[in-house]
N, C-alpha and C positions, 0 to 999 in steps of 0.2 A: 637602641631603637632602630628597627629596620625602616627602609624607605617605603612610603605608601605606594600601593599599586596604582598605576596610571590607567585611567579608563581610556580604552582605545576608541576614540571618536575625533572628529575634526575639531581642532583648536580654534575657538572663535576669535580670540584676540590676535590681531595681525602680527604684532611684535613678538608675542610668545610663540606663535606658529613659526616665524622665521628663525628664532633662536633654536627651537626644537629641531627644525629642519637641518640647520648647520651642524648641531651636535650629533644627531642621529646619522647624518650623511657621513660624517667623519668616522663614527663608530662602525657603520656598515662597510665602508671601504677598508678600514683597518682589519675587520673580521675576514673580509674577502682575501686580503693579502696574507693573513695568518693561515687560513685554510689552504691556500695555494702552496705555501712553503711547507707546512706541516705534513700535508697529505700528498704532495707532489702532483697536483692536478692543475688543469687550466681553468682559470676563473675569469669571467668578464662581468662587469657591473655597469649598467647604463642608467643614469638618473637624469630626468628632465624636470626642472623646477617649474613652479606655476608661472614664473616670469619667462620661461622658455630657454633658460640657460642649461647647457649640457654639462653633466659631470660624469666622468667615466673612469674605469679602472680595468686593466687587462694584465693578467699575470705574465703573458709572453710578449708584451709591448706591441701587439698587433691586434687591435680590436676588430679591424675590418676582416682579418683572417679568421678570427673567432666567430664573427657573424656569418661568414661564408660557410664555415664548418657547421654551424647551427642550422643554416638554411638547407644545406645539402642533407643533413641528418633528418630534418623535418620532411623534406621532399621524399627521401627514401622510405621513411615510415609511412607516408601517405600512399606511395606506390605499393608497398607491401600490403597495407590494409585494403587498398582497392583491389589488388589481385586476390586476396583472401575472400573478399566479399563477392567478387565475380565468380570465383571458383565455387563458393558455397551456394550462390544463387543458382548457378547452372547445374550443380550437383543435386540440390535438394528442392528446386522449384517444382519438380514433378510430384512431390509428396503432397497428397491431399488430406491425409488423415494422420492423426497423432500416432496411431498404431504402426503405420508404415515407417514413420520416423524412428520410433522406438525399436522396431525390428532391425532397421539398418544400423542403428547405434550398437545394438546388442551383437549383431553379426560382426561388426568391425572389432568390437572388444574380444570376441571369441577367436577371430581369425588372426589377429595381430597380438604380439607381445607388447605390453605398454612400455617396457624398457627400450624397445627398438623404435618407438615412434619419434618423429621429429617434432620440433616446436610447432610448426605449421599444422601437422596432423593432430597434435594435442589441442591446438586452438580450435580446429574444426570440430573435434570430438566434444570439447567443452561447450561450444556454441550449439551443437546438436542437443546435448543434454539439457542445456538451459532452455532451449526452445521447447523440448518435450516437457520439461518441468513446468514451464509457464502454461502450456496447454493443459496439463493435468490439474494444476492449481485453478485455472479458469473453469474447467469442467466441474471440479469439486465444489467451487464456490457457487456455480450455477445450480448444481443439484441440491446443495444445502439451502439455498434461497428458495428453490422450488418446494423442497420438503417443508420448510418453515411456513411458506405461504399455504400449502395444502393443509398443514396442521391447524393453521389459523382459521381457514375456511371451515374445517371439520368442527372446530371448537364453536364457531359461530352458529353452524347448523344445529349442533347439540344444544346450545343455549336456546335457540329458537324452538326446538322440539320440547325442551324442558318447560319453557314458558307455555307452550300450547297444551301440554299435558296438565300443568297446574291450572290453567284456565278451564280445561275440561273437568277436572276433579272438582273445582269450585262450583262449576255449573251443575254437576251431578248432585253435589251436596245440597245446593240451593233447591233443586227440583225435588229431592227426597224430602226436605223439610216441608215444602209446599204441599206435597202429596200426603204426608202424615197429618198435616193440619186439616186438609180437606176431608180426610176419613173421619175426623171427630164430628159428632152431631152439633148442630148449632145450639147456642146457649138457650134461646127462647123455646126450642123444642124440648130440651131437658126440663125446663121449668114447667111446661105444660104437662109433661108426663108425670112429674112429681105431684102436681095438683090433682090429676086424675086418680093417682094412687091414694092420696089423702082423702078425697071424696069417697072413694070406695070403702076405706076403713071407717 
């Protein structure tokens, strides 16, 4: 019989929570050590308990060195992203229409061989295409909503016209019946005429 699946949520019982923390902390640190040995990678793990105690592991015995490497990597990534954003903004801020943006993207695809593009160029190109795609989708959604609204209004007008025509037809039928009845002679006139005919005979 396999172990039951543990629901991932905060353990309410304080003692059970502490036992689970100790067991899982040991398991996590063991896995970190195994992956660093098996894959020959630098691994650092920092755990701070709810009591404020620090538990750490570093595969190269220099956690501060690992943290510095991490910070420098994050800073470099931020600088690259900032440069890309500035370059994209300065390059494409002048485009006012979706058509201009699509033409520029198409021109770049025609002018350059995709195999010769750098990662930065591909990121620029991807961002351009995503921007154009979002604009196209937005325009399509707008047109579809407008079309649906127009159809709804037309349907409403047709229903109103149909009701108006039905009312007119009913009114005409009513007037026709009244006219037909008014053409018939009154009953007392018919009786008088019959009396005159009888007297004559």
